[in-house]
Structures are given as C-alpha cells and as structure tokens.
Phi, psi and omega in degrees: 000323180297326177298323179289326176295315179298326179280007176063036176278149177281167176303319180297315180295319178296315180302315180295322183291323184254008177058048174234168173282160178299323180297317178296322178296313180300319180295315180294320178297322177300318178297318179296315179301317180298317180295324180275354182060048176230170183243357185207171180300316182299317178296320179295316180297317180298309182295323179298318178291317182295324181265010179054043179274342178232000000 
C-alpha cells in the first residue's frame, strides 16, 4: 500500500488496487502514518524513500 502512496495514487485508486473499501484504506494509511511518525501522504512518501521501504 505504501508503494501506491509513493506513486501518488488516491484513496479510491488504492482501494480498487488492493480490493478494500476507501474507508479501510484510510484506516490502514493512518496506521502506516503512525508507524512512520508522520501526519500526511507526503511525509509518508518521503520517509518511505529515505528508509528504503519502497
């Protein structure tokens, strides 16, 4: 899912790609943001790249 965030996909596009609801995607992204200690997609994408997570 983090790869899709880095690829600048919307919640709707991510949901379609991973067969989840948009709400489930938002909830999972919130968990990812918390683990990365960021508050937004841009921060998650930056940290993911910096830590070689994607």
